[in-house]
C-alpha positions in Angstrom: -19.6 -9.4 -25.5 -18.4 -6.6 -24.1 -15.5 -6.3 -22.6 -14.9 -6.7 -18.7 -14.4 -2.8 -17.3 -11.5 -1.9 -15.7 -10.6 -0.8 -11.9 -9.4 2.6 -10.2 -6.5 1.0 -10.0 -5.8 -0.5 -13.7 -7.4 3.2 -15.1 -4.6 4.7 -12.9 -1.3 2.6 -13.9 -2.7 3.8 -17.9 -3.3 7.2 -17.4 1.0 7.1 -15.1 2.2 5.0 -18.6 0.2 8.1 -21.0 2.3 11.1 -19.0 5.1 8.3 -19.5 5.3 8.5 -23.2 3.9 12.0 -23.0 6.6 13.6 -22.0 9.6 11.7 -22.9 7.9 13.7 -25.9 9.8 11.5 -28.1 6.2 9.8 -30.7 4.7 11.8 -33.8 2.2 14.5 -32.9 -1.0 12.1 -34.5 0.0 9.4 -31.4 0.2 12.4 -28.4 -3.4 13.2 -29.1 -5.1 10.5 -29.5 -2.6 9.7 -26.0 -3.7 12.2 -24.1 -7.6 11.8 -25.8 -7.3 8.9 -23.9 -5.4 10.6 -20.9 -8.7 12.8 -20.4 -10.3 9.7 -21.0 -9.3 7.7 -17.9 -9.2 10.8 -15.9 -12.0 11.7 -15.9 -13.3 8.1 -15.2 -11.1 7.6 -12.3 -11.9 10.9 -11.0 -16.2 9.3 -11.3 -15.2 6.5 -9.3 -13.4 8.2 -6.6 -16.6 9.8 -6.6 -18.1 7.4 -5.7 -16.3 6.2 -3.4 -16.4 9.0 -1.5 -20.2 8.9 -1.7 -20.2 5.2 0.1 -17.8 6.6 2.4 -20.2 6.0 6.2 -19.3 8.6 8.5 -18.6 7.5 12.2 -21.0 10.3 14.5 -21.6 10.3 17.7 -25.1 9.9 19.2 -27.2 11.0 21.6 -25.5 9.2 24.7 -21.9 9.3 23.4 -21.5 6.7 21.5 -20.0 6.0 18.1 -23.2 5.1 15.6 -22.7 4.7 11.8 -25.3 7.3 9.8 -24.7 7.6 5.8 -22.1 10.8 3.9 -25.4 13.3 2.4 -24.4 12.6 -1.7 -23.5 16.2 -3.1 -25.3 18.0 -5.4 -23.4 17.8 -9.3 
């Protein structure tokens, strides 16, 4: 059975927890390295989710007659 995909907020909360644990400096090196690796993966996943959300945002532009017109944002090349 596939694991439930976590939300951006869940990933950010876990990332903040990891940062706090690492900043305390009270855990062993091996555990610190494991947490650091998890944190870098979470940071990348959060960045990707933010990029996807940005691409989904609709910009309001003025049409020829001055009224608002919704057009999708252009997707930036990677």
